[in-house]
C-alpha positions as CSV (number, residue, x, y, z in Angstrom):
1,M,18.0,4.1,0.8
2,K,16.7,2.7,4.1
3,I,13.5,3.8,5.7
4,S,12.2,2.7,9.0
5,N,8.6,3.3,10.1
6,E,6.4,2.1,12.9
7,F,2.8,2.6,13.9
8,T,0.2,1.3,16.4
9,V,-3.2,-0.1,15.5
10,S,-6.2,-0.8,17.7
11,A,-6.3,-4.6,17.2
12,S,-4.6,-7.6,18.8
13,P,-1.4,-8.7,17.2
14,D,-3.0,-11.8,15.7
15,E,-5.9,-9.7,14.2
16,A,-3.5,-7.0,12.8
17,W,-1.2,-9.7,11.3
18,K,-4.1,-11.5,9.7
19,L,-5.4,-8.3,8.1
20,L,-1.8,-7.0,7.0
21,M,-1.2,-10.4,5.3
22,D,-4.4,-10.1,3.2
23,L,-2.9,-8.0,0.4
24,E,-6.2,-7.8,-1.4
25,Q,-7.6,-6.0,1.6
26,V,-4.6,-3.9,2.5
27,V,-3.3,-2.6,-0.8
28,P,-6.3,-0.5,-1.6
29,L,-5.8,1.2,1.8
30,M,-2.5,2.6,0.5
31,P,-2.8,6.1,-1.1
32,G,-2.7,5.8,-4.9
33,A,-2.5,2.1,-4.9
34,S,-4.8,-0.6,-6.6
35,Y,-4.6,-4.3,-6.1
36,L,-4.7,-6.1,-9.6
37,G,-4.7,-9.8,-8.5
38,Q,-2.2,-12.6,-8.1
39,D,0.0,-14.4,-10.6
40,G,1.4,-17.5,-8.9
41,E,3.4,-16.3,-5.8
42,D,3.4,-12.7,-7.2
43,F,0.8,-10.1,-6.0
44,L,0.1,-7.5,-8.7
45,G,-0.7,-3.9,-8.2
46,K,-0.2,-0.3,-9.5
47,V,0.4,3.1,-7.9
48,K,-0.3,6.5,-9.4
49,I,1.9,9.4,-8.5
50,K,1.4,13.1,-9.4
51,V,4.0,15.8,-9.5
52,G,2.4,19.1,-10.5
53,P,0.4,18.5,-13.6
54,V,2.2,15.2,-14.5
55,T,0.7,11.9,-13.4
56,S,2.8,8.8,-13.7
57,E,1.6,5.2,-13.1
58,F,3.8,2.4,-11.9
59,G,2.9,-1.2,-12.4
60,G,4.5,-3.7,-10.0
61,K,4.6,-6.9,-8.1
62,A,5.3,-8.1,-4.6
63,R,6.2,-11.5,-3.2
64,F,6.7,-12.9,0.2
65,L,10.3,-14.1,0.5
66,S,9.5,-15.5,4.0
67,R,6.5,-15.3,6.3
68,D,6.3,-16.6,9.9
69,D,2.8,-16.5,11.1
70,T,3.8,-17.6,14.6
71,L,6.4,-14.7,15.1
72,R,4.2,-12.4,12.9
73,R,7.1,-11.4,10.7
74,A,7.4,-11.3,6.9
75,L,10.1,-10.4,4.4
76,V,8.7,-9.0,1.1
77,S,10.3,-8.2,-2.2
78,A,8.6,-5.6,-4.3
79,S,9.4,-3.9,-7.6
80,G,7.7,-1.6,-10.0
81,K,8.2,0.1,-13.4
82,E,6.8,3.4,-14.7
83,A,4.2,2.5,-17.4
84,R,5.5,5.4,-19.7
85,G,9.0,6.3,-18.9
86,S,12.2,4.9,-17.5
87,G,11.5,5.1,-13.8
88,N,11.6,2.1,-11.6
89,A,11.8,1.1,-8.0
90,S,12.5,-1.9,-6.0
91,A,12.5,-2.7,-2.3
92,T,12.9,-5.3,0.4
93,I,10.5,-4.9,3.2
94,T,10.6,-6.4,6.6
95,L,7.3,-6.2,8.5
96,A,6.7,-7.3,12.1
97,V,3.7,-7.1,14.4
98,H,4.3,-6.8,18.1
99,E,2.0,-6.6,21.2
100,A,1.5,-3.0,22.4
101,G,-0.8,-3.3,25.4
102,E,-4.3,-4.6,25.6
103,N,-5.9,-5.1,22.2
104,N,-3.2,-2.9,20.5
105,S,-0.3,-3.8,18.2
106,R,2.9,-2.1,17.2
107,V,3.9,-2.6,13.6
108,T,7.5,-2.1,12.4
109,V,8.3,-1.6,8.7
110,D,11.9,-1.5,7.6
111,T,12.4,-0.8,3.9
112,D,15.5,-1.0,1.8
113,M,14.7,0.8,-1.4
114,Q,16.3,1.6,-4.7
115,I,14.7,4.2,-7.0
116,V,15.7,5.1,-10.6
117,G,14.3,7.9,-12.7
118,K,12.8,11.3,-11.9
119,L,11.6,10.3,-8.4
120,A,15.2,9.5,-7.4
121,Q,16.1,13.3,-7.8
122,F,14.0,14.1,-4.7
123,G,16.6,12.7,-2.3
124,S,16.3,10.6,0.7
125,G,15.2,13.3,3.1
126,M,12.2,14.3,0.9
127,I,11.3,10.7,0.2
128,Q,11.4,9.9,4.0
129,Q,9.1,12.9,4.6
130,V,6.7,11.8,2.0
131,S,6.7,8.2,3.1
132,E,5.8,9.3,6.7
133,K,2.8,11.2,5.4
134,L,1.7,8.3,3.2
135,L,2.0,5.9,6.1
136,A,-0.1,8.2,8.3
137,Q,-2.9,8.2,5.7
138,F,-2.6,4.4,5.4
139,V,-2.8,3.9,9.1
140,E,-5.9,6.1,9.3
141,R,-7.6,4.0,6.6
142,L,-6.4,0.7,8.3
143,E,-7.9,1.9,11.7
144,A,-11.1,2.7,9.9
145,K,-11.2,-0.8,8.4
146,I,-10.4,-2.4,11.8
147,A,-13.2,-0.4,13.4
148,G,-15.6,-1.4,10.6
149,T,-16.0,2.2,9.4
150,G,-13.9,1.9,6.3
151,E,-15.5,2.0,2.9
152,E,-16.2,-1.5,1.7
153,P,-16.2,-2.2,-2.0
154,E,-19.7,-2.4,-3.4
155,T,-21.1,-5.8,-4.1
156,A,-21.5,-6.6,-7.8
157,P,-25.0,-6.5,-9.2
158,G,-26.5,-9.9,-8.7
159,V,-24.3,-10.9,-5.8
160,A,-25.7,-10.9,-2.3
161,A,-23.6,-9.6,0.6
162,S,-23.0,-13.2,1.6
163,G,-21.4,-13.8,-1.8
164,A,-24.3,-16.0,-3.1
165,R,-25.3,-15.3,-6.7
166,A,-28.8,-14.2,-7.3
167,V,-28.5,-14.6,-11.0
168,A,-26.6,-17.2,-13.1
169,K,-24.7,-14.8,-15.4
170,P,-21.4,-13.4,-14.0
171,V,-21.1,-9.7,-13.5
172,A,-17.8,-8.0,-12.6
173,A,-17.6,-5.6,-9.7
174,V,-16.6,-2.0,-10.7
175,Q,-13.5,-0.9,-8.7
176,S,-13.0,2.8,-8.5
177,E,-9.6,4.2,-9.5
178,P,-7.7,5.7,-6.5
179,E,-6.6,9.2,-6.5
180,P,-2.8,9.7,-7.4
181,I,-0.4,10.4,-4.7
182,D,0.3,14.2,-4.9
183,L,4.0,14.5,-4.2
184,L,3.9,18.4,-4.3
185,D,1.2,18.5,-1.6
186,L,2.9,15.9,0.6
187,A,6.3,17.4,0.3
188,G,5.1,20.9,1.2
189,G,4.3,22.4,-2.1
190,G,7.2,24.6,-3.6
191,A,9.9,22.3,-2.2
192,L,9.5,20.0,-5.2
193,L,9.1,22.6,-7.9
194,K,12.9,22.9,-8.5
195,Y,12.9,19.3,-9.5
196,G,10.1,19.6,-12.2
């Protein structure tokens, strides 16, 4: 299934590109997603999805297959598997940032995706509709981050905002769990009930 999206952000192409390539900063802006770290060239994360009363969690990884900082274009391979179940998904994503007027950027995202399991039953039309709504939420959060009004993660106790430690013993920062993506809500409620 192929999905093409585009959006505009209030940042220069270089600023937008720099932020979009910082997956540690960008992944938490995606609804239902958490960034879990990096293992070699793989960026690790998870996504929570809710259909009615059932919540599923997908663990996954993404990797840059190619990245051109001059042309501001990247090719990403991503895959994920349902933690408890047989569902899985994989995608190849082409991302490009273009100039769109003074201090604005147009971002194009072309995704070639394969889905297996219960989510595949929803069909490409429903998945396209849900992806557009998720993208709108992501862009809103991205704009807030660019404007400096987005929620910043709290600094761990004993760590100054500059990153300097006030105490010698290490303390891990607490990261809040994101709300799961509610597919029933995004797809218009009853439209998905027949797939339950």
